[in-house]
N, C-alpha and C positions, 0 to 999 in steps of 0.2 A: 504494500500500500504506500502511496505517495504521502509523505508527511507535509502538511501545508500549514503555514501560519494563517491566522485570521485575516481575511481580506480587509476587514474593517480596521484592524489595528494598523495595517500597512498603508491603507488608502484613506479611510475616513478620518481617523483620529489625528492625522497630520494636518488637517485643516487646509486653509487656503490663505493666500495673501489677502489682506482686508483693506477696505478703503479707510481714509483718515477718520471717517465717522465711527469706525469700529475700534481703531487703535488709539491708545494714549500716546502722547508725545514721548519721545525717548528713543534714540537711534538704536540702542542695544536691543530693545524689545523688538523693533522692526527687523533688525538684522537676524535676531533669533527666529522670527517668523519666516524670513526668506530662506534661512538654512533648513528649517523644518519643511518648507515647501519643496526643497530640493532633495529631501529624504535623508538629510544628514542629522539624525536625531542627537548624536553625541555633541556635535558642535552647537546645535540649536539649544540644547540644555545648558551648555556652558555659557552661552550668550544670555540666556534667560536668567541664569544665576547672577550674572554680573548686573543685569538690569534690576533685579530684585534687591541686590546689595545696596543699590543707590536709591531705590524707591520701593518700599515695602507694600505699596498700594497699587502697583502696576498690574492692572488686570490682564493685559495682553501677555505680559511675561508669565503670569500664572497659567494662562491658557496654553501657551506654548510649552511650558515646562511640564504641565500635566499630560499633554500629548506625548512628549518625549518619554516620560516615565512609563506611560502605558506601552509604548513601542518597545522599550528596553526591558521592562519588568512585569508587564501584564496590566490588565484593566484596573485592578484594585489600586495599583501604585499611583495612578494619576488622579484618583477621585478627590483627594483633599484640594489639590491645586485648581482643578476645574470648578469645584464648588466655590472656592474662594474667588475665582474670576467672575462667576455669575453673581456672587454676593456683592462684589465691588461694582459690577455693571449689570444689574438685573434685567435690563431691556435689550441687551446686546444679542442680536440674532445669531451671530457666529458662535458665541460662547454657549448659548442655549442649545444650538444644534450639536456642538461637541459634547455637551453634558447629556443630551438625549441619547447620543450614540453610546456613551459610556454606560448609562443605565441599562440599555438593551444588552450590552456586552456582559453585564453582571446579572442578567436575567431578572432585573427589577422592573417588570413590565408596567406596573401601575404608576410608579414615579416617572418612568420614561415617557409614558403617554401624557402625563400632566406637563412635563417639561417640553415635550414636542408641541403641545398646544400653545404654550407661551412663545416658542420659537416661531411658529407660523404667524402669530399675531405680530411679532416684531418684523417678520419678513413678508408681510402681506402685499407690499408693493415694492418688489425688488427693482433696483435701478442699476446697480453696478454689477460687475462680474462676480464680486465677492458675495453680494446678496444672493445671486442665483446659485452660487456654489453652496452656500450655507443651507439654502432651502432644499437643494438637491440632496444634501446629506440626510436631512430629516425625511424627505420623501422616500429615499431608499430604505431607511429603517422602518418605515411604515408600509413597506412592500408595494409602494406606488412606483414601480420601476420605470414605466413610460414617462411619468411626470418628472422623475429624477433625471432620466436621460435628456429630456427637454431642457431642464434647468442647467445641467452641465454643458449642454450644447450652446445655450445662450451665453454662459460664462466664457466659453471658448471663442465664440463669435466676437464678444466684446474685448477679450484679451487672448489673442492667438497663441501666446506663449504660456498659457496657464497650465502648467505641468500637472498639478493635482486634479484639475478638472478632467483632463484626459485620463489620468489614472483612475479616478472615480468612475468615469463612464466605462472604461475598460473593465473594471471590476463587475459592473452589471452585465456587460456582454459575456464576460467569463462565466458568471453564474448561470446565465441563460443559454450557455453552450453555443453562443454565436462567436466561434473561435476566430474567424478571420477579422471581424470587427474589433475584437479584443486585441488581436495581434497588431492591427494598425495603430490603435490608440497607445498601446504599450511602446510601440516603436517610436511614436511621436515623443513620448516621455523620455525615452533613452537618448533620442537624438538631441533633445533640448537640454537634458540634464544627465550627462554620462555617469554621474555618481548616484543616480536614482536607482537604488538596488531593487526596489519593489517592481519596477518595470521589467528589469531583466529576469527577476525571480519568477514572476507570474507568467511572463511569456515563456520561460523555460518549462513551467508546468504544462502549459498548453501544448508545447512541442512534444512533451512526453505523452500526453493524451493522444497525440496524432502519430505516435511512434517515430517522430523525427528526432531521434536521440542525439545525433551529432549537433543539431541546432540547440537542443536543450543543454548539452554539455557546454557549448560555447557561452550560453547565457549564464549558467551557474558559475562558470569560470569568471565572467565579468563581475558577478556579485562578490565573489571571494576576493578579487583584486581590490575592490573598494572596502570590503569588510571581511578580513581574514578570520574573524570569529563567527561568521554566519553559519551556524551548525546545520540548518536545514539545506543550505546550498550544497554543502559537502554531501549530505545524505542523499539528496536527489541526483546529484552528479554521479554518485556511486551507483545508484539504482540504474541510471541511464547507461553507465559503463557496463554493467552486467548485461544489459539488453543487447549490446553490440559485442559481448564476449571479451571485453577488456577487463579481465579479472584482476590484473595487477593494479590497474587504475582504480577499480572499485574498492579493493582492499585498502589502498592508500587513503581514499576518502573516508571509508568507514573507520579507519584508525584515527583520523582527525576528529570525527564525531565522538569517538570513545574518549579522546583526550579532552575535548571541550565539554562533554556532558557524560561523565563516567557513570552516572546513575541511570542512563537510558538503556535499560536492559535489552530492548529489541535490537540494538546494534550488534550484539553478539549473535543473535539469530541471523541477522543479515550476513555477517561474516561466515557463519556456519553454512548458509545457503551457497555462498561462493565456493567454499571447499567441497560441499556436497556435489555441486554441478561438475566439479573437476574430478570427482570420485576420490577425493582425499578424505575418506570416511572417518578415520580416527581423529583427524584435526577438526572435522565438522562436528563430531560428537563432543570434543573439548569445548568448542565455542557454544554449542547448545547447553552444555553443562554450566558454563559461566552465566548464561542467561538465567538458568534455573536457580543458580546460587544468588544472583542479584534479586530475583523476584520469584521465590519458590511457589507462589500461589497462582502463577499464570499457566493455565493449562496448555496454551499453544506451544510453549517451548518443549514440553514433554512430547507433543505430537511430532514436532520436527525431529527430536532425537530418536523417537520410535522409528521414523522413516529411515534414518541413517542406520539404526540397528538392523532393520529389515534388509537393507541393502547389503549388510554384512552377514545376513542369514543368522543373526543372533536372535532367534525367535523368542526366547524367554525374556530377555531384556526389552525387546520390542513390545511384546504384549503387556508387560508390566508397566511400561511408560504410557501406553494407550489407556490402560486401566486407571492409572494415576490421573491422567488428564480427564478422563470421564468422571472420576470421583470429585475432582476439583470443580469441574463445570459440566454437568450433565447435558447442558444445552450448547456446548461447543461443537458446532457442526463439523469442524475440521477433524475432530476425533473420528466420527463415523465415516466421513469421506475417505480419509487416509487409511484407517484400519480396514474399511471395506475394500480399498484398492489392494492392500497387502493380501487379504484373504482371496480376492479375485485372482491375483497373479499367481497365488499358490494353488489355484483351482479348487479352493474351498468355497464353492459357490453358495451353499446354504448360509454359511456364516457371513459371507459378503452381502448376500441379500438382506439378512437381518439388519446389518449396519446401514445399508442404503435405504431401507424402509424407514429407519429412524431419521436418516438425513432428510427424507421427504417430509416427515412430521415437522422438522425444524425449518425446512426451506421449501414449503409447498409450491412456491412460484418459480423455482429454479428448474429449468428444463433438464439440466445435467443430472439431477438427482433421479428423475424417472428414467433417463437414458441408462445410467449406471445400473439401476435396479433391473431394467429389462435385459441388459447384458448378462447379469448374474442369472436371471431366469433362463436365458439361452444356454448358459453353461450347465444349468441344472435340468435342461431339456423340458422346461415349462414354456413351450413355444406359444401356446394360445395366450397365456398370461403376458408373455413378452410382447406380443402384438399390441395388447391393450396399453401397456406402459410406454412403448415406443410412440403410440398415438398421443398419449398424454404429454410426452416430451414435445411432440410436434405442435400440439394445441397451444402450449405455452410459448414455444419459439418455432414458428413456421419455417425459419431459415436453418434449422438444425438438419443439415444435409445427411449426416451420418445416421440420423434416426430413420430417414426414409430407406436408406440402403439396408440397414440392419433389420428393419421391419420386413423388407423383401426376403431376406434370408430366413426370418422366422416363418413367413408364409411358405417358403420352399420346404421347410422342415415338416410342415403339416400337409404338404402336397397340394396346396392351393396355388397352382401355377398362374392363374389369371390375376389373382390379387398381387402375387409377387411381381409379375411383369408391370402391373400398374404402378407399384411403388418405385420400381426402377425407372420408369418413365418420368415420374415426378422428380426423382433425384436428378436426372439429367436436365429436366426443364428448369430446376432451381440452380443449375450451374455445375453439377457434378459431372465426373467423367462418364463418357458413354458406356453403358452396360449392355452386355449381351442379354437378349430376351428370347422367350419361346424355346424353340428346339435347340438353340445354340447354348443354352445354359445347362451345366451339370449341377444337379440338385441333390442335396443331402437331406434325407428324411429320417424321422425318428418316430416311434410310436408315441401316441399321446397318453397312453396308460401310465399310471403312477407306479413306480417300482417300490416294492415292499422289501426293504433290506432285512428286516427281522425274519421274514418268512424264508428268504433265500439263505440266510445264515443258519437257520434251524434245519433246513433241508441238507445242508452240507456238514452237519454234525456227524461224528464218527459212528459207524455201524459195523456190521460183519458181512456185508454183501460184496461181490466182486464182479467186475466186468472185464473180460479178456477179449482182445480183438486183433485184427490185422487190417492194414490199409495198403491199397495198391491201386494203380491206374493202368488202364489198357489204352494204348495208342498205336494205330497202324498195325494191329495184330500182335504187338509186343506187350509184355507185362512188366511194369515198373513198380517195385516195392517202395513204400515210403520209408526210406532209411534215414534215421536220425532226425525225424520230423516231430514237431510239437503236436500233441493231441490235447484238446481242451474239452472238458465236460462241464456243463451248466445244469443246475437244477431247473426243472421246467416249472416256472412260476407263471401267473397270469400275464405278467409283463413280457416274458419271453414268448409266450404264445401269441401275444399281440404283435410283437416284433416279427415273428416268423410269418404270420398271416399277412402283415403289411409288406414284407419282403417278397412274398410269393405274388402279390398283386401288383406291386409298383416297381420292383427292381428292374433296371434295364441299362442300356448303354449310356444314357444320360441321367440316370437316377440311381443313387446309392441309398440303401436303407441300413441304419446303424442302431445299435443299442446305446443307451446312455453310458457314460464313463463309469458311473457308479454300478450299474447293472453288470457291466463287463468284468468288474473286479471280483464278483462272487462266482468263482469257478475253481476247478482243480486242473493241473497240468501234469502230463508225463511225456516222455520222449520215446519214440519207436526204436527198436533194435535194427540190425542189418537185414532182418527178414520182414520188416514192417510190423512186427508184433508190439503190442502195448498191453498194459494192465492197470486197472484202477481197483484198489483195495480199500476196505474200511468204509464202504458206502452204506447209507441207510436205505431201506425200502422206499421206492418212489420212482418218479419219472425223470429221465435225464436226456439231455441233448448233447451228442458227441460230434465234434467238428475237427477236421484236419484240412489245412491248406497245403496240399501236396505240390510243391514246386520242385522241378527237376529238369535236367537237360536230356533231350532225346538225341541219341547219336544217329546220324544219317550219312549216306554216301551218295554223291552225285557224279555222273559221268560228264566230264568237261571236254568239249570239242576243241581241238588244237589246230586243225587244218586238214587239208586233203591233198592227194597226189593224183594227177591225171596221166595215164599212159595210153599210147596208140599202138595197136598191133594189127597192121593191115587195116581192114575196114572196121575193126573192133576198137571202140574207145572205152577205157576202164578208169573209173574214179574210185580211189581208196581214201576213206575218211579215218582220221586218227583221234583217239580219245585217251583220257586218263581218269582214274577214279580219285575223287577228292572227298575226304571226310569232313563233316561239319556237325554242329549241334543246333538244336532248336529248343529254346526255353519254353517249358510247359508249366501251366499252373491249373490245378484242378481242385475244386472245393468238394470234399467228401464229408458227408454228415449223416446222422441217423438218430431217431428217437429210440430210447431203450427204457423198458419198465422193469423194475425189480419189485416183485409183489410181496415177498415174504422175507422175514429175517433169515440170513444165511444163504439167500438166493445167489446163484452164480449164472451169468449169461456170457455167451460167446457171440461176437458180432463181426461182421465183415464190412469195412468201409471201402467202397469201390464205385467206379463210375458205370457199373453195369454188372451183369452176371458173369463172374470170373471164377471158374471152378478152382483154379490153382491158387486163388487168393484166400481160400478158406483154410480151416485147420486140418 
């Protein structure tokens, strides 16, 4: 996140140059005001101090110093001086506008409203550029932005070099996301007053929003040249440097922030991110740990460290940090997002889905939460539910291209080709890369039945039954035994029956039908011997499905023509062709499978797995 100073501190509270009717005589106070208008708060405060040293009742000096103190030390610091200025000059519209702004900055709405009413009375008939400027300040605080823009524009028309009026108008454009107008006004400020740090700083933030990081870095550098202690300029220059992968530059700036503001715990997280992105995981963990030591109650630091532990595959520490973060702040969405991502990447889809659903509760208007949940459902083969969640992601963000494409894959998995092709078409229309449709698409399908892991596990419990078998394939009249081939046996559950039925109906050259990853794990395996023999022992009575993928090379011989010889014997012409035999092999792959039922305890069955009736393949 970009760290931003209050736009009002930087632009409103600095006020504007005032007409003689606003200011008391005294060159030091007027000099202080000029310096404040140029954004030089330190020099302005010094001049205001000198003015007050010679005149304890100089209202302008109090007003300027109050603004300076707010810029340097926060809203509260300037309150006594601004209240003193208004007390000395209770009908001064400029001072009242400044005090209005301060009260709003302190969230004192009632007194701010009363003070703003007085300011409007004092400024009811503005004549000078400074009158318009002061009224613009109050209009902005009252959320009358168009009136405020009109006032600042009038101030600029009357005084073309009115830097603060440009700055104030730019601030409104900035808040209204009218970036180019704001950039124009900030540029006017920096051209007229090269030491005006707010102009460079806020223009830099806009450039960051536009991903124009080189421009942003240049502006933050200009701020630092004027004010080497400007912490936020270093911070945002560092963030911009990260975006262009200038990691050394980023670390330098973050270290400056650490020196200037050592209590700022987030800077250690920032440094940790830089090391994490470069895969310097131990160093990243050290920085995240420093952040935790600075502020142990902040959940987000534990989240970051958990991600680094996950990258190291230190799962115990990773999950412990996630749990700590969750206990500290059960509503920290980053916990559920990042832990869900860890579970998803580890193919622990049920756990990932649980976290993503919690993320949806906390961020119901974020398209990405539904998208992530849908991906976890896909991993868990909950394709119909995934379609629903992808659609929710699209409803929130119609420009979520990946949601259209993934929704097409979910439809593929349920065999709904028409709906899948429609989603691919939408994806392309929205700007995605052209996708194959119809007959050109290879589709993966899965049964929609729910897999019962407990049932499968109970069916694989140890018993006293045996299945012995032999596997072989017949090709071109030759018999090939399945030597050293893996044989797999599955318990026949309702899920497996649904998968087999779907495969028999839908499998083809462009369609594959698969079990879920969870279902495929509940099986037993053995390896055939040199005669293709195998044996499963310790089975319980029940129904089983045995499968062998028999892959082998078939030896073949071909006669290769090399040329011919022609001879003439009188009227007889003889042609002799020449050949040689060349051996080669052809890769073969045959799926051999069979359902077998063991009815009673101690039962023993013999089976043959072959691609036809092969007498020599039996026992």
